[in-house]
Backbone bond lengths (Angstrom), bond angles and torsions (degrees), N, CA, C in turn:
res aa  C-N    CA-C-N  psi(-1)  N-CA   C-N-CA  omega(-1)  CA-C   N-CA-C  phi
1 X - - - 1.453 - - 1.525 109.71 -
2 X 1.310 116.29 138.92 1.456 121.01 -179.32 1.527 110.32 -81.40
3 X 1.306 116.06 146.98 1.458 121.06 179.58 1.527 109.40 -83.16
4 X 1.312 116.54 117.97 1.459 120.84 178.64 1.521 111.34 -108.08
5 X 1.316 117.49 6.40 1.459 120.79 -176.54 1.528 112.24 -66.18
6 X 1.327 118.47 -23.71 1.454 121.07 -174.78 1.537 113.15 -87.14
7 X 1.312 117.49 -8.55 1.461 119.99 -178.22 1.523 109.46 -85.33
8 X 1.322 115.44 123.33 1.456 120.05 178.27 1.520 109.13 -87.82
9 X 1.339 115.41 140.26 1.455 120.15 178.59 1.522 109.51 -140.40
10 X 1.317 115.59 156.12 1.459 121.95 -176.69 1.514 113.22 -95.58
11 X 1.327 116.26 -24.18 1.453 120.77 -176.26 1.522 108.84 -150.54
12 X 1.324 115.54 149.59 1.459 120.83 177.04 1.521 109.26 -123.00
13 X 1.321 115.64 135.85 1.460 122.46 176.94 1.522 107.23 -121.00
14 X 1.320 116.07 118.24 1.465 120.38 177.56 1.523 108.07 -99.63
15 X 1.308 116.10 103.43 1.460 121.76 179.55 1.529 110.61 -104.85
16 X 1.318 116.56 25.31 1.463 121.30 179.46 1.522 109.86 -61.72
17 X 1.321 115.15 136.10 1.454 120.66 177.77 1.521 114.25 83.15
18 X 1.313 117.97 -5.98 1.462 121.37 179.88 1.527 110.10 -94.34
19 X 1.315 115.43 145.66 1.462 120.84 179.54 1.522 110.03 -110.75
20 X 1.326 114.94 159.77 1.453 123.02 179.42 1.530 110.56 -48.92
21 X 1.295 117.77 133.16 1.467 130.80 9.73 1.529 113.72 -99.73
22 X 1.341 118.28 10.11 1.464 119.99 -172.59 1.533 115.11 -60.21
23 X 1.347 121.03 -42.33 1.468 118.21 177.18 1.535 112.29 -58.56
24 X 1.333 116.67 -41.58 1.461 120.57 179.17 1.529 110.74 -65.46
25 X 1.311 117.67 -41.79 1.471 120.52 178.73 1.522 111.17 -63.64
26 X 1.328 117.54 -38.50 1.474 120.84 177.14 1.526 110.62 -65.04
27 X 1.334 116.57 -40.06 1.462 120.64 177.14 1.523 110.49 -62.48
28 X 1.328 117.40 -48.54 1.466 121.24 -179.18 1.524 111.36 -58.95
29 X 1.335 116.69 -43.12 1.469 121.13 -179.81 1.530 110.17 -62.40
30 X 1.322 116.79 -44.55 1.459 120.63 179.63 1.527 110.85 -62.01
31 X 1.316 117.13 -45.35 1.467 120.95 -178.74 1.529 111.76 -63.24
32 X 1.324 117.37 -35.04 1.465 120.79 179.12 1.531 111.62 -63.50
33 X 1.313 116.30 -27.85 1.460 121.69 -177.57 1.529 112.89 -93.59
34 X 1.330 117.19 0.79 1.459 121.40 -175.71 1.520 111.12 -106.97
35 X 1.328 115.26 165.00 1.461 121.88 178.51 1.530 109.40 -94.70
36 X 1.313 115.98 157.56 1.449 122.17 177.48 1.534 109.92 -57.27
37 X 1.317 116.54 133.51 1.459 121.41 -179.69 1.518 113.48 93.42
38 X 1.348 117.52 -14.47 1.465 120.77 177.48 1.522 109.83 -70.06
39 X 1.332 115.58 156.89 1.457 122.02 -179.33 1.526 108.95 -119.97
40 X 1.325 115.31 133.60 1.461 121.55 175.73 1.524 108.26 -111.98
41 X 1.327 115.69 136.61 1.462 122.05 173.93 1.523 106.22 -100.62
42 X 1.330 116.61 127.10 1.462 121.25 179.73 1.526 108.76 -121.00
43 X 1.327 115.40 129.56 1.458 121.87 174.90 1.525 106.89 -108.15
44 X 1.322 116.93 123.53 1.460 121.44 -177.85 1.525 110.05 -135.15
45 X 1.323 115.39 143.03 1.463 120.40 175.66 1.521 111.71 -107.57
46 X 1.322 117.99 -9.17 1.468 121.94 176.99 1.528 108.07 -66.47
47 X 1.338 118.38 120.28 1.464 119.89 -176.70 1.522 114.68 -62.31
48 X 1.321 118.32 -19.57 1.471 121.03 -179.94 1.523 112.96 -93.94
49 X 1.325 118.30 2.21 1.470 121.04 -176.29 1.522 112.11 -57.76
50 X 1.326 117.92 -38.44 1.471 119.49 -178.55 1.528 111.45 -62.91
51 X 1.327 117.15 -32.99 1.470 120.00 177.78 1.525 110.49 -69.62
52 X 1.340 116.13 -48.43 1.469 121.03 -179.88 1.521 111.19 -61.19
53 X 1.328 116.80 -47.09 1.465 120.80 -177.91 1.524 110.98 -66.32
54 X 1.341 117.02 -38.13 1.462 120.51 179.50 1.515 112.25 -62.51
55 X 1.325 116.44 -48.19 1.468 120.63 179.61 1.529 110.12 -64.09
56 X 1.329 116.89 -45.67 1.459 120.32 -177.74 1.528 111.72 -62.57
57 X 1.326 117.65 -47.31 1.464 119.53 -177.57 1.528 111.07 -65.72
58 X 1.316 117.42 -36.77 1.467 120.36 176.26 1.525 111.00 -61.90
59 X 1.317 116.64 -45.96 1.455 120.88 -177.57 1.528 112.60 -70.49
60 X 1.328 116.91 -36.62 1.464 120.99 -175.61 1.530 112.88 -88.97
61 X 1.334 117.52 -14.07 1.456 120.78 178.26 1.520 114.39 90.51
62 X 1.325 117.74 6.45 1.467 120.76 175.86 1.530 108.47 -79.55
63 X 1.328 116.70 169.82 1.467 119.81 -174.86 1.521 110.55 -128.65
64 X 1.331 116.21 125.45 1.463 120.15 171.02 1.524 105.90 -80.03
65 X 1.323 116.48 109.73 1.466 118.98 -176.62 1.528 112.13 -88.95
66 X 1.336 116.43 -20.64 1.463 119.49 175.19 1.516 108.53 -158.01
67 X 1.319 115.61 141.51 1.460 123.04 177.02 1.515 107.15 -133.65
68 X 1.328 116.72 124.92 1.459 121.74 -179.98 1.524 107.95 -122.98
69 X 1.313 116.11 122.38 1.463 120.23 177.22 1.517 108.31 -101.92
70 X 1.321 114.91 119.72 1.463 120.57 176.00 1.523 108.26 -108.01
71 X 1.314 117.01 174.26 1.465 119.74 -176.83 1.528 112.06 -63.70
72 X 1.325 117.50 -32.13 1.466 119.97 -175.69 1.530 114.07 -117.67
73 X 1.315 117.97 0.30 1.473 119.89 -177.22 1.519 110.73 -160.10
74 X 1.322 114.10 165.50 1.463 122.05 172.89 1.526 106.44 -121.87
75 X 1.321 116.28 137.54 1.455 120.94 179.23 1.523 108.35 -120.03
76 X 1.330 114.80 127.66 1.458 121.92 -178.62 1.515 109.23 -118.33
77 X 1.322 116.25 141.06 1.468 122.11 169.23 1.518 104.94 -117.89
78 X 1.322 115.89 115.79 1.455 121.25 -173.29 1.516 109.34 -121.99
79 X 1.339 115.12 126.66 1.460 121.87 179.79 1.527 109.44 -96.24
80 X 1.336 115.02 127.39 1.469 119.78 179.18 1.509 109.77 -72.86
81 X 1.343 115.95 140.19 1.466 120.04 -179.95 1.508 110.23 -71.23
């Protein structure tokens, strides 16, 4: 398992147990309320979340700075453009 303790973030979104499109909608809502350069940590259990988040961040210009896949969850650190 990768160590994520050193990554600083401004907001955390726990989307555990939610299915598409809810994790993505929670991410979008959080980013709308954040300032440029802020980092959001998202915890998702939906196995397709990495696909949704990847496409969205590419299109919107945000940056996934770290992605950790665990046995029961995926953790994303996303920097707002």
